[in-house]
C-alpha positions in Angstrom: -137.9 -36.0 -12.1 -134.5 -34.2 -12.0 -134.4 -34.2 -15.8 -137.8 -32.6 -16.0 -136.9 -29.8 -13.5 -133.7 -28.8 -15.3 -135.3 -27.2 -18.3 -137.6 -25.1 -16.1 -134.6 -23.7 -14.2 -132.8 -22.9 -17.4 -135.8 -21.1 -18.7 -136.0 -19.0 -15.5 -132.3 -18.2 -15.7 -132.4 -17.3 -19.4 -135.5 -15.0 -18.9 -133.8 -13.3 -16.0 -130.7 -12.6 -18.1 -132.9 -11.4 -21.0 -134.8 -9.0 -18.7 -131.5 -7.8 -17.2 -130.0 -7.2 -20.6 -133.1 -5.3 -21.8 -133.0 -3.1 -18.6 -129.4 -2.3 -19.1 -129.8 -1.4 -22.8 -132.9 0.7 -21.9 -131.0 2.7 -19.2 -128.0 3.2 -21.5 -130.1 4.5 -24.4 -132.1 6.7 -22.0 -128.8 8.2 -20.7 -127.0 8.5 -24.0 -130.0 9.7 -26.1 -129.5 13.5 -25.3 -125.7 13.2 -26.1 -126.4 11.3 -29.3 -129.0 13.9 -30.3 -126.4 16.7 -29.7 -123.8 14.9 -31.8 -126.2 14.3 -34.7 -127.4 17.9 -34.5 -123.9 19.2 -34.7 -123.3 17.4 -38.0 -126.7 18.1 -39.6 -127.2 20.7 -42.2 -129.5 23.7 -41.3 -132.2 22.2 -43.6 -132.3 19.0 -41.6 -132.2 20.8 -38.3 -135.2 23.0 -39.2 -137.1 20.3 -41.0 -140.6 19.3 -39.8 -141.1 16.5 -38.9 -137.8 16.0 -37.3 -135.0 14.4 -39.2 -133.3 12.0 -36.7 -130.5 10.8 -39.0 -128.9 13.4 -41.1 -129.2 13.1 -44.9 -125.8 14.8 -45.3 -123.0 15.1 -42.7 -121.3 18.5 -42.4 -118.6 20.0 -40.2 -119.6 23.5 -41.1 -121.0 24.2 -37.6 -117.6 23.3 -36.0 -115.8 25.5 -38.5 -118.1 28.4 -37.8 -117.2 28.4 -34.1 -113.5 29.2 -35.0 -114.2 31.4 -38.0 -116.8 33.7 -36.3 -115.7 33.5 -32.7 -112.3 33.0 -30.9 -113.4 29.6 -29.6 -109.9 28.4 -28.9 -109.6 31.3 -26.5 -112.8 30.4 -24.7 -111.4 26.9 -24.2 -108.1 28.3 -22.9 -110.0 30.6 -20.4 -112.0 27.7 -19.1 -109.0 25.5 -18.8 -106.9 28.2 -17.0 -109.6 29.0 -14.5 -110.5 25.3 -13.9 -106.9 24.1 -13.5 -105.8 26.9 -11.2 -108.8 26.6 -8.9 -108.4 22.8 -8.8 -104.7 23.1 -7.8 -105.5 25.7 -5.1 -108.3 23.5 -3.7 -105.9 20.5 -3.4 -103.0 22.6 -2.1 -105.1 24.4 0.6 -107.7 21.7 1.3 -105.3 18.7 1.8 -103.3 20.2 4.8 -106.6 21.4 6.4 -108.1 17.9 6.0 -105.0 16.3 7.5 -105.2 18.7 10.5 -108.8 17.8 11.1 -108.1 14.1 10.7 -105.0 13.8 12.9 -104.8 16.8 15.3 -107.1 17.2 18.3 -108.5 20.7 17.7 -110.8 22.6 19.9 -114.3 22.8 18.4 -113.5 20.2 15.8 -117.1 19.0 15.7 -118.4 22.5 15.1 -115.8 23.1 12.3 -116.9 19.9 10.6 -120.6 20.8 10.9 -119.9 24.2 9.4 -117.9 22.7 6.6 -120.7 20.2 5.9 -123.3 23.0 5.9 -121.3 25.0 3.5 -121.0 22.0 1.2 -124.8 21.5 1.1 -125.5 25.2 0.7 -126.6 26.1 -2.9 -123.7 28.2 -4.3 -126.2 30.3 -6.3 -127.5 31.8 -3.0 -124.0 33.2 -2.4 -124.1 35.1 -5.7 -125.1 38.5 -4.3 -122.5 38.4 -1.5 -119.7 37.3 -3.9 -120.8 40.0 -6.4 -120.3 42.7 -3.7 -116.9 41.4 -2.8 -115.8 41.3 -6.5 -117.0 44.9 -7.0 -115.3 46.2 -3.9 -112.0 44.5 -4.8 -112.2 45.6 -8.4 -111.8 42.1 -9.8 -114.3 42.4 -12.6 -113.0 41.1 -15.9 -110.2 39.3 -14.1 -109.5 35.6 -13.9 -109.3 35.9 -10.1 -113.0 36.8 -10.1 -113.7 33.2 -11.0 -110.7 31.4 -9.5 -111.3 32.7 -6.0 -115.1 31.8 -5.8 -114.5 28.4 -7.4 -111.8 27.6 -4.9 -113.8 28.8 -2.0 -116.9 26.9 -3.1 -115.1 23.6 -3.7 -112.8 23.8 -0.6 -115.3 22.2 1.9 -115.9 19.2 -0.4 -112.1 18.8 -0.8 -111.6 18.9 3.0 -114.4 16.4 3.8 -113.3 13.9 1.1 -109.6 14.1 2.0 -110.2 13.9 5.7 -112.1 10.6 5.3 -109.1 9.2 3.4 -106.6 10.5 5.9 -108.5 8.8 8.7 -108.3 5.5 7.0 -104.5 5.5 6.9 -102.8 3.6 9.7 -101.3 5.8 12.4 -98.3 3.5 12.7 -97.1 4.6 9.3 -96.9 8.3 10.4 -95.3 7.3 13.7 -92.6 5.4 11.8 -92.0 8.4 9.5 -91.6 10.7 12.4 -89.0 8.3 14.0 -87.1 8.4 10.7 -86.9 12.2 11.0 -89.7 13.4 8.8 -91.4 16.7 9.8 -95.2 17.1 9.3 -95.0 18.9 6.0 -92.3 16.6 4.5 -94.2 13.5 5.7 -97.4 14.9 4.2 -95.9 15.6 0.8 -93.5 12.6 0.5 -95.6 9.8 2.2 -99.2 10.6 3.0 -100.3 12.4 -0.2 -98.9 9.8 -2.6 -100.9 7.1 -0.7 -104.1 9.2 -1.1 -103.6 9.8 -4.9 -107.0 8.2 -5.8 -108.7 10.7 -3.4 -106.7 13.6 -4.9 -107.6 12.6 -8.4 -111.3 12.1 -7.6 -111.6 15.4 -5.7 -109.6 17.2 -8.3 -111.8 16.0 -11.2 -115.0 17.0 -9.3 -113.6 20.4 -8.7 -112.4 20.7 -12.3 -115.8 19.7 -13.7 -117.6 22.3 -11.5 -115.3 25.1 -12.5 -115.5 24.1 -16.2 -119.3 24.0 -16.3 -120.1 26.9 -14.0 -122.2 29.6 -15.7 -123.7 32.2 -13.3 -120.5 33.6 -11.9 -118.7 33.5 -15.3 -121.6 35.3 -17.0 -121.7 38.1 -14.4 -118.1 38.7 -13.5 -116.6 38.4 -17.0 -117.9 40.7 -19.8 -114.9 41.0 -22.0 -115.2 38.8 -25.1 -111.6 37.6 -24.9 -112.0 36.4 -21.3 -115.3 34.5 -21.6 -115.5 30.8 -20.7 -117.0 28.0 -22.8 -120.5 27.8 -21.1 -121.0 31.6 -21.5 -119.7 31.7 -25.0 -121.9 28.8 -26.0 -125.0 30.4 -24.5 -124.3 33.7 -26.3 -123.9 32.2 -29.8 -126.1 34.2 -32.2 -127.5 33.5 -35.6 -127.7 35.6 -38.8 -130.7 37.5 -37.5 -132.3 38.3 -34.1 -134.8 35.4 -34.3 -132.4 32.9 -35.7 -131.2 30.3 -33.2 -128.0 28.5 -34.4 -128.9 25.1 -33.1 -126.1 23.5 -35.1 -123.4 25.8 -33.7 -124.7 25.5 -30.2 -124.6 21.7 -30.4 -121.1 21.8 -31.9 -119.9 24.1 -29.1 -121.5 21.8 -26.5 -119.7 18.8 -27.9 -116.4 20.6 -28.0 -116.9 21.8 -24.5 -117.6 18.3 -23.3 -114.7 16.5 -25.0 -112.0 17.8 -22.5 -114.0 16.4 -19.6 -114.5 13.1 -21.3 -110.8 12.8 -22.1 -109.9 13.8 -18.5 -112.2 11.1 -17.0 -110.9 8.4 -19.4 -107.3 9.2 -18.5 -107.9 9.0 -14.8 -110.7 6.4 -14.9 -108.9 3.8 -12.8 -107.9 6.4 -10.2 -111.5 7.7 -10.0 -112.8 4.2 -9.4 -110.2 3.6 -6.7 -111.1 6.9 -5.1 -114.8 6.2 -5.1 -114.5 2.7 -3.8 -111.7 3.1 -1.3 -112.9 2.5 2.2 -116.0 0.6 1.1 -114.5 -2.7 2.2 -112.2 -3.0 5.2 -109.7 -5.8 4.9 
C-alpha cells in the first residue's frame, strides 16, 4: 500500500511545482512586457513602428532613435538636470529628516502624537493637490526657471516619509547603546553621526532611493516651474519630443528617451540592492 501511495504524492507535488512555475513566469511576463515593448520600439525602424499589423520583433535593429536624442536635443543636459535636482533633494531630505526622526523617536516632546498624525496625513496627501499653493509660493519668491523651484518642493514632499521611516528604525535600536555612548562623552549630534546613522544605513539607503526616484520621475512641477530648454528634466523633455511635422509622433525617440531615463534608476537599485532588501525587511522579525 505504501508503494502505491508514493506515486500519487509525487504527482501532486510535481503538479504543484508546475503550476507555481507557470504562475511565476506569467507574472514576470505581464510585468516586463511593457518594458520589453519599449526596448523593442526604441530599436525598430520607423517603418516597423508604423506598420499595420504590428511588427513585434524588428526586422532590422537601429540605434538611430538614440542618436537623434543627442543630435537634435541636449539630452545629456536633461539627464544632468534631473540628476542634480534628485541628488540635492535626496541629500536635504536625509540631512533634515534624520535628526527630526531621531527627536521624535527618543525625546519626549509635547504634542508628539499630534505631530506624528500630521506627518502621516501629509504623507498620504496627494502632492498634486498642493500644486496651486506651491505655484503661488514659487511666483512670489521669483524662483521660476531655477533649480530651487524643484528642489524645495521635492524636499518638502518627501520629508514626512523620511521622518516616518527613519523614526521606526531609530525606535528599534537599543537604548543601552546610546547610554553607553553618552557615558563615553559623545554629544547628541556626534553620537547621531558617528554611531546611530551608520547603524541605520539600510534605512537611509531605502529612504534615499525612494526620494530619488520620486524626484527623478516627477513631471507636473518640472513642467510648470521650468520653461527654459536648458533646465528641463528628463520626463518633461521626453514628453515634449516632437516629430518632423505637427501630426508626427516620434514613437521611436520617445521609447529611446524612456529607456535612457530609466537606466540610471535601474543602476542605482542594482548597486544598493542588498541595502534596500535589508531596509525593507529590518524589523520584520525580532530576534
